[in-house]
Phi, psi and omega in degrees: 000135180269136179267142176264132179256129178230129174260138180231134176210178182212156176196158169253188184294333180286325182267002181307315180302322178291320178297315180300317178298319179297314180298314180296325179294329176285313184290349177297328185268134180298335179295341183282354184303322181267006182261144177268146170236120181244133185240136172261120180279112180250028178127026175285157177282159176303324179294320179294319179298315180295327177294325181279330188313315181290344186262345186235167181276315186215143170231121180236146174290133178284143180224150174297134183284348181203164178296132179234131180300144182302326181292339176274328181286322179052043176081357179279147177280317182215000000 
């Protein structure tokens, strides 16, 4: 049985340059052609998302997995 390799990461607009560098470091190698890269959008700009789209398999908006009280979130998105 062949295993499928998937890389998963997340970033907001501030960490986008690091995420882009990480994706490019994976895609540099020909072995990455059959590998998936999935990104959770935690606040990237629409322009940043469009820049990543050709390089990755999936981009999904990150969401809180359960209800969290506002006093714990303190205005943060993620």
